[in-house]
FIKEMI-496603 format. One record per residue: residue in one letter; x negated, y negated, z of N, C-alpha, C in turn. Coordinates in steps of 0.05 Angstrom, whole numbers, plus 32768, in hexadecimal, padded with zeros to 4 digits. Example, Ala and Ser with C-alpha at 12.3 -4.5 7.8 and 13.67 -1.06 7.14 Angstrom:
# residues 2
a7EF88072809C7F0A805A809C7EF88042809Cs7EFF802D808E7EEF8015808F7EFE7FFF809D
***
This chain:
# residues 59
x8D9675EF7EE28D8775E17EF78D8575C47EF1x8D8175B57F068D7D75987F038D6275927EF7x8D60757C7EEA8D4675737EDF8D3C755B7EEEx8D2275597EF18D1675417EFD8D0075367EEBx8CFD751C7EEC8CE7750F7EDE8CD275077EF2x8CB975107EEC8CA2750A7EFE8C9074F77EEFx8C8974E07EFC8C7874CC7EF08C6074C87F01x8C4874C87EF58C3074C37F048C2C74A57F07x8C2A749C7F208C2874807F258C0E74777F32x8BFE748A7F3C8BE474847F488BCF74977F3Dx8BB6748E7F3F8B9F749D7F358B9974B47F47x8B8C74C87F3B8B8374E07F4B8B6674DD7F53x8B5A74C77F4E8B3E74C27F578B3D74C27F76x8B2974CF7F818B2574D27F9E8B3B74E37FABx8B4774F47F9C8B5B75077FA68B4E75237FA7x8B5A75357FB68B4F75507FB78B52755F7F9Dx8B4275737F998B4375837F808B5E75907F7Ex8B6A75987F958B8475A57F958B9A75927F8Ax8B9975797F938BAD75657F898BA975607F6Bx8B90755F7F628B8B755B7F468B9675727F35x8B93758B7F408B9D75A27F318BBC75A27F31x8BC875997F468BE675977F478BF075847F32x8BE3756C7F308BEB75597F1B8BE775647F00x8BD175737EFB8BCC757E7EE18BE175947EDBx8BE975A37EEE8BFD75B87EEA8C1975AC7EE5x8C1E75957EEF8C3775877EE98C36757A7ECDx8C1F757A7EC18C1C756E7EA68C1675507EA6x8C0D75467EBD8C0875297EBF8BEA75237EBEx8BE275147EA98BC6750D7EA68BC174F07EA9x8BD274DF7E9D8BCE74C27E9E8BE374B57EB0x8BDB749E7EBB8BEE748E7ECB8C0474847EB8x8C1C74867EC18C33747E7EB18C4074947EA1x8C3274AB7EA08C3C74C27E918C5474CE7E9Fx8C6874D67E908C8174E27E9B8C8574FE7E90x8C8B75117EA18C92752C7E988CAC75347EA5x8CBC75447E978CD5754D7EA08CD2756B7EA7x8CDC75727EBF8CDA758E7EC98CF575967ED4x8CF975B07ED68D1075BB7EE48D0B75B87F02x8D1F75B37F128D1C75AF7F2E8D1B75CA7F3Dx8D0775DA7F378D0475F47F458CF575EF7F5Fx8CF676027F718CE776007F8A8CC975FD7F85x8CBE760A7F718CA176087F6A8C9A75EC7F62x8CA975E07F518CA375C57F478CA775B17F5Ex8CBC75B47F6D8CC175A17F848CAB75A37F99x8CA075BB7F9D8C8A75BE7FAF8C7175B07FA5x8C6C75B27F8B8C5475A47F7F8C5875867F81x8C70757C7F7C8C7575607F7D8C7275567F9Ax8C7A75667FAD8C77755E7FC98C59755B7FD1x8C48756C7FC68C2B756B7FCC8C1E75517FC2x8C2975467FAC8C1D752E7FA08C3175177FA0x8C4375177FB38C5875027FB38C4E74E67FB5x8C3574E37FC08C2974C87FC28C1D74BF7FA8x8C1C74D07F948C1074C97F7A8C2574C87F64x8C3D74D27F698C5274D37F548C6C74C67F5Ex8C7D74C07F4A8C9874B87F518CAB74CC7F43x8CC274D17F508CD474E67F468CF074DA7F43x8CFE74E17F2E8D1A74DA7F2B8D2974F07F1Dx8D4374F17F228D5375067F158D5774FE7EF8x8D5875137EE78D5D750E7ECA8D7975157EC3
***
């Protein structure tokens, strides 16, 4: 499978609890932190829910 790099670029302050949980499940805690994930439908769905808080690039 393809890999993607997900980087947190905005804060989760004043966001819904659901969006905060999605960021946590992606492994993103601090701004600027980067995690690499497989491009599965589950991961892509989570990234879509918080697309305004993260940036994505192919690895």
